[in-house]
C-alpha positions, 0 to 999 in steps of 0.5 A: 586112207583118212579114217573118218570114224569118231575119236576123243578130241575134236572130230574135224567135221565139227569145224564144218557150220553144215549137219553133217553125221556118219551111219553105218551099215544098219542106219544107225548113227556112229558120229553127229557134228557140233553143228548138227546137235546145236540144230537138233538141240541133242546130245550124242548119246541121245543119238549114236546107236539110234537109227534117223528116224529113232533119234530126229523122228520130226525131220525123218521125211519119207524122202529123207528114210527112202534116200538114206535106204536107197544108198545104203544097198545101192553104196553110191553118192547120191545128193538132191534138194528138198524143201525144209519145212522145218525151216521154211527153206531149201538145202542139199542133202549128199549122202557118201558111201563110207565103209558100207555106212554114209557120210550125210552132209547138209547144208542150205543152198543159197540160190534159193536163200530166204525164198518159199514156197506159197501154200497155195503151191506143190512144195516138190514141183512148185506147180499149183496144188489140186486145191488152187487149180480148183478155184483158178479154173473158174476165172479162165476165160473159154474156150481153152484147151484141157490137157493131163501130161502122166509120166511113164513108167515112175515105178521103174524110175523108183525102182531103178532109183529110189523115191529120190530117184523119181521125185527129180526126175518129178521135179525135172518134168514140170519144171521144163513144162513150167519153162516151155509153157506160154506164161497163161497158161495154169499148170496143176501137180495134180496126183503123184506122177499125174499134172493137168493144164489149161492153155486159153484158146482153141489150138491143140496142135500148137499145144502138142507140138510144144509139150512133142519139143519138152518130152524131146528134151527130158531123158527117158525113164526106159529104153524108147520110153516117152518121159510122159504121156498126154491126152487133151480136148478143148473145152469150150463155152457150155462145156461142162468142165468135168466133160473136157476131163472125160475126153482127155484122159479117154484120148490119154490112156488110149497114148499109153496103151500105144506106146505100152507106158500103160494097162493093155485091155485090163491087164496090168504090163508084163512084170518080166518085159518091163524089169527086162526093158529097165535092165537095158536102161542100165550102164554101171554093172553094179547099177544092174546087179542091185536093179536086179536084187530090188526086183527078184524080191518082189519078183519071186517072193523072197526076203532077202539078196545078196550077190555073192563074189567069189573069190578062191578060198573067201567071197564077200557080199558086193550087193544085197536087198531085203525087205523093210522088216526083214533084218540086214544079211550077214555079213555084211557088204565087202566084209571077206568071210571063207567060203565055208561048207557045206554051204549053197555057195560052196556048191555052186562054185563045186557045181557050176549049176544053180543050187536051192532048197524050199526047205533049208533045215533040212538040206544039206547045205545048212550052216550054223549061220544061216539056220540062225537068220530062220531061212526056211528057202533059198535060191543060189545060182552062178553067174558067168562072166 
């Protein structure tokens, strides 16, 4: 195995003209290459031991923070493109799992070299901003079709793949729409997961067919679930835009109720039903475990969750999740420790059934290192292969 930990002298990454740094399992810098130090105007002692957000706050966008957190928790290679506001250019960010932490590489995208996003276009999708759209619709001749497009189950995509995965899905849908629609169509990103388009003419059927074909070519967010839902209406001469928009929005809500992608009768969809659908969308066992842990924190209102592999007299955490304001569970991922008695893990191995406590400090399963984490309640359930 190649050792990529920092050492005296020149590190191999110091020869690379890209920003490269290494984060440990807690998201703190353990190494920063020479190119990154020059680009950020920093010295290594200013960064080492600090998180990215603490050490380089002006570059800590929410997209980067979400990506780091998701990759640290899942230990999966993650890659995405984003628009770097500081350099006014597109960059590629690649995150490689490394001993429970991450190797991060940031490099400019030559295919977008010199490309910028105009001020009246959305940075993520390249569509018109809401303000620019409001101006453009004043000059579009009547009649035209108003279509509202809402991405289905974006929350589930964010839960499955992190906000970086959600942004990738939004960008992919926007690019597919831009590529398929007639050149005279005006497309706007209206909100986080909603787009509005104006297409000259009255032919809703032709536009619907075009959008159906686009929908069919996009990845499904969940099994049997379309990528997006559409509602549309025609704005005729003498009809106020707000009225056409309201009719299109009503049709959209009816469509989402038919698909089960929205609220039903004013009630939110059953979270356990959504959880089940999300698990069906996963193929890799590691993805399934990680997503289950993330979701269970919210469904059961716990602060930490971990998947422990018991190997005879030893155990280790292969996956873990925690709320943002809660420290990482200890020990770290993939660190083997003895299966301690009389802990809850040991009891589950022996009894082959679920063990829980609503007052951990008074239970028979208390362990000193767990008490130090101020645990109030816990549940451990066996998973049989």
